[in-house]
N, C-alpha and C positions, 0 to 999 in steps of 0.2 A: 815732563814730570813723571816720576815713577809712581805707579799705582800701589798704594799701601794696603788696601783692603780688597779682598775678592768676595764681595757680598752678593752672591747669587742665590735668590730665594726661589725654590722650585714651586710649581703650582700646588703640589701636595702640601708643602710647608706653609704656603700662604693660606691655603684652605684650613689647615689646622689653626693658624693664627686667627682667622675669621671666626671659627667656631669658639675659640677661647675668648675672644672679645665679646661674643654674644652671650656666652655663659656668664661672663663678668657683668654684663649689662643686666641679666636676669637676677644675679645675686644682689646687685645694687638696688634692684626694685623689690627686694624682699623674698625672692624665690630661693628654694633649696634645690640644688642639682642632685637628682637621684641617680641618673645614669648618663653616660656619654658613649657615643658610638655603639649603641645597643643593637646587636645583630639578632634579628627575629628569625627563629627557626634554626635548623642545622644545615650545614652545607653552604656552598658558595652562592648558589642561585635559589632564592626563595621568592614567593609571591609577596612577601612582606618587606624584604630588604633590610635596611638599616635605618635606625633613627639617629639623627645627629646628636641630640641630647634630650633628656626628659627632666622637667623641673616641676616642683610642687610648691603651692602656697595655700595654706588653709586646707580646704576640701576640694581644691582644684588641682588637676594634674595637666601639665602642658607638654605636648609633644612638639618639638621644634625642628625645623628644617632650615639650614643655612645655605644661602646661595651667594657666592662671591663672584663678582664680575669686575672687569676693568672699567667698563663704561655703563652708565645708567641705562642707556638705550638697550643694552643686552639683557636687562632684567625681564623684558617682555617675553623672551624665549626661554627663560631659566627654569620655569616650572610648568610642566604640562599637566593636563587632566589625569593622565595615566600615573604620573609620579605622585600626584596628590592622593589618588586612590591607594597607592602603595603605602604612603605614609599613614593613612587612616587604618589600613589593615595592620600595619606595624603597631599602631597604638592599641588596637583591639587585642593583638597578640600579647603585648606587654601587660595589659589589664588581666588577661586570662592567666598569665604566668605569675603575676604578683597579686595574690588575693587580698593583701592588706590594703590595696587601693580601690577595692571594688565599690566603695561608697563615695568615691571622688567623682566630680564631674570632669569630663574630658574636654580638652581644648587643643586645637592645632594651630600653631603659630608659624609664620614664615619670616625669616630675616633676610633682607637683601643688604649685602655688604660690599662697599667699594673701599678698599684699603687706601690710605691709612685711617681716615676719620669718618666715613659715612656709614651709618647704620640705620636701616629703616625696618621697623617691626610691624607686621600686619597681624594683629591679634585675632584669634578665632577666624582664621582664614578659610574662605570657601573659594572655589575656582573663579567664580564671577567677581568676588570681592578683590581677589588678587589681581586679576586683569584690569579692573577699573582703577585700582590704586596705582598700578604701574603706569597706566596711561596718564595719570595726573602728575607723575614725577617730572 
């Protein structure tokens, strides 16, 4: 039988899809998306890196990191302590650059995504909370 469709999705495209699904999830829960793929600082290598997306609801601003993996077992190694510190520095940089949000409380959320239908959000994630939550999956 002749193959009609050549549907190869690259890891980059599937990562973009995972981020889109997470942004949609946040929108459906009443959040407003402020920024996506926000680069902190100038140049390619900074100590703050990039925030996957930033959302706001009321007086809360949420900095979100999306980790897409093929297997749930791989989530355990998806987010290191160093990466989490980088995300926090990115959030602080964002707040410094956008004075309109200075009265908002900051929150850091992590999304674990296994396409096509598995999304797990860890709100107000700390390193210990992330590791404990992953072990329970």
